C-alpha positions, 0 to 999 in steps of 0.5 A: 894821612897825617896833618903836619901843618894846620893853619887856623883861620886866625893865621889867614893872610893879611891885606897886601897893598902893592901901592897906595890906591888913588884917593878917589878910587871907590873900589879896588884895582886888579892887575892883569898880566900884563894888566893891572887892575884894582880889585873891587871884590873877592869871592871867598870860596870853600876852596880857601879853607883847604888852601889854609889847611895843608895835609901832607902824607908822611913822607911827602914824595912831592913836597909842596912849594913854600906857601906865602901869605900873599898867595891866597884867593883865586878869584876877584873883580876889579877895574883895569888900572894899567895894561901891558904891551900887546894887550888890545882886548882891554883898556884902562877903566874896564871892569873885569873879573877872573876865576880859578887862577892865578892865586893871590886875590886877597890883595888890594891890587893884583897882576893877572894874565889878560888871557884869563880876564872876563869882561863884566857886563854893565848890568851886573854890579861888582859884588854880584860879579865877584860872588858868581863868576867862579861858582856860576861857571862851576854850576854851568859845567855840570848842568850844561856840559857834563850832564845836560839837564832837560825837561822831565829829568829828576836831579838830586843836588847836595848842599842845595843852599850852598853857593854852587848848589843854589845855582844848580837848583835854580838852573835845573829848575829853569830847564824843566827838571824836578829838583830834589835838594839836601840841606843840613838844617831846617833854616836852609829849607826855605832858601832851597825851596825858593831856589827851585827845589820841589823837594828838600831833605834835611839830611841830618834828620832823615836818610836822604836815600830813603827819601829819594826812593820815596819821592821817585817811587823807587825809580831814582834820579837821572843825575846827582850833583855831589859836592860833599864827597865821602859822606854822601858818595855811596848814598848818591850812587844808590839814588841813581836810576838805571844808566844814571849819572853822578857828577862829583864836583867837590869834597867838603866832607873829605875825599871820595873812596880811592880807588873807586870800585867799578863794581859799584857802578856795574849793577845799574850801568852808572856813569861817574864824572869828576869835571873840572872847570879848567878842563872845560875852559881850556881856551879863550872861547870856552872861557867866554862862553861859560862866563857869558852863559852865567851872566846871561842867566843872571840878567834874564832872571834865571839865576838869583845871586845872594851875596849874603855875607860881605866882609872887609879884607882885614876880616878874612880870618873871621870869614873863614871861621864862619864858612868852616863853621857852616854859619853862612849860606850863599856867597861870601865876598871880601872887599878892600877896607878902603871900600867899607860899605 
């Protein structure tokens, strides 16, 4: 694999404005196709790093479409400012959000399909909603769908202080599981503990496989939630008990082994899954159920959301640099410059 195009954070996309916002608008609109909605806040996801770092194998058999500066960002929250013909489920003034698609949320206004819009409950503020919608549903799939965590389970969560990892820990703890979390630095131990980890492993200082074996008295864990990928893949399999399940939902350190050897799973009859949000929200009912579960857990106090880092949209490059350098924890939110806090 050869990197033929590497876009540094300093080349992050500029603010795009479709039209001047009303003088009295306090937060940004977001267009729903056929809805138009001023976006109030974006959530900066680690996927955004990969969007700006383009890796192409030589030769590329399937050339990527031309990338445009305005095609960055894939989730946002805003207020509907216009609706198109036939839209009956939303009206002007509604607060809605979307996650995963379409691209282009690094903007002051955006047009999106009404079918992907999710109503935001009045009890949840815009910053919280923007920071939790996608990563909340990303956490919902592993703990409530792909592997249903139950009381008595022991789970291992990598990157426990990350945006999704912190929610996975809280959710699994609330469901009655024993939660083991891994973090990169001592500074993140406190947050992981606060999020429900009964055991926290600083994987840069000790071998997480050895510690998991010690913690479980050799029994292993029921499930591993792994967003790291290459660096933790084999170790994660080693941490599982007989008939254990590994759920891979990310690859921050690089791709997992390709191909995955089935012989690695056979000795303990392991199950390996790679669930994707789009495949668990294939219709409107599934989307609303996933978002609804997330919002219900927030309003009941099961999930605590940390929007620890708020940047102006014009500071997107700095936000990307901080995320890539691991100087952040929890969620990163971008807000329009006109909404400077």
